[in-house]
C-alpha positions as a printed Julia matrix, in Angstrom:
89×3 Matrix{Float64}:
 17.57  21.13  -63.54
 18.33  21.96  -59.92
 18.53  18.41  -58.62
 20.6   15.33  -59.4
 19.4   12.21  -61.25
 21.38   8.96  -60.89
 20.69   5.87  -63.01
 21.89   2.54  -61.58
 21.85  -0.98  -63.01
 21.28  -0.04  -66.64
 20.69   2.84  -69.0
 17.7    5.05  -69.67
 17.11   7.51  -72.49
 16.79  11.19  -71.65
 13.09  10.96  -72.53
 12.6    8.18  -69.95
 14.5   10.17  -67.32
 12.34  13.23  -68.08
  9.19  11.11  -67.63
 10.37   9.93  -64.2
 11.11  13.54  -63.24
  7.62  14.51  -64.43
  6.15  11.66  -62.35
  8.04  12.87  -59.27
  6.87  16.46  -59.78
  3.29  15.3   -60.25
  3.43  13.16  -57.12
  5.25  15.56  -54.78
  4.61  19.0   -56.25
  6.08  20.97  -59.11
  8.82  22.55  -56.97
 11.36  19.95  -55.88
 14.08  20.66  -53.3
 17.42  21.71  -54.82
 19.32  19.14  -52.75
 17.14  16.26  -53.98
 18.72  13.29  -55.73
 16.4   11.05  -57.76
 17.81   7.54  -57.99
 16.47   5.37  -60.82
 17.41   1.71  -60.36
 16.86  -0.32  -63.54
 15.77  -3.89  -62.76
 14.98  -5.61  -66.05
 11.68  -4.17  -67.27
 11.12  -2.26  -64.02
 12.57   0.96  -62.66
 12.58   1.58  -58.93
 12.51   5.23  -57.94
 14.08   6.32  -54.66
 14.94   9.74  -53.36
 17.79  11.07  -51.25
 16.76  12.44  -48.86
 13.57  10.33  -48.82
 10.53  12.26  -50.01
  7.6   12.51  -47.64
  4.23  13.8   -48.6
  2.49  16.08  -46.19
 -0.23  18.62  -46.67
 -0.7   21.56  -44.38
 -3.91  23.55  -44.28
 -3.99  27.06  -42.89
 -7.1   29.12  -43.59
 -7.81  28.34  -47.21
 -4.19  27.54  -48.14
 -3.23  23.95  -48.94
  0.52  23.53  -49.37
  2.96  20.62  -49.19
  5.6   22.59  -47.28
  5.06  25.11  -44.48
  8.04  27.04  -45.83
  5.72  28.3   -48.58
  3.52  30.12  -46.06
  4.07  33.77  -45.21
  4.98  34.66  -41.61
  1.44  35.2   -40.35
  0.07  32.01  -41.95
  3.06  30.07  -40.59
  2.34  31.37  -37.08
 -1.32  30.43  -37.51
 -0.3   26.92  -38.6
  1.91  26.54  -35.52
 -1.0   27.52  -33.26
 -3.35  24.9   -34.69
 -4.02  21.68  -32.8
 -3.55  18.71  -35.18
 -6.26  16.09  -35.67
 -5.52  12.7   -34.18
 -7.46  10.87  -36.89
């Protein structure tokens, strides 16, 4: 695991922690930043998930490539993405 998981306000089994990691990967992509900290705050029967730094979802489209981070594009596709005029909708 390349990122940190912190549990506050209670305890969770490793299986529960793994499920929250799976949920995060499913929601934000299978590759999570190495510097990410997942904070699981136990509040009775509920668990609040926060991220440090906060996770933001964004999708970038550059000629048939749909990625959640422009860092995944090669140099020419990155340049093409920078030249595009974003939609205002």
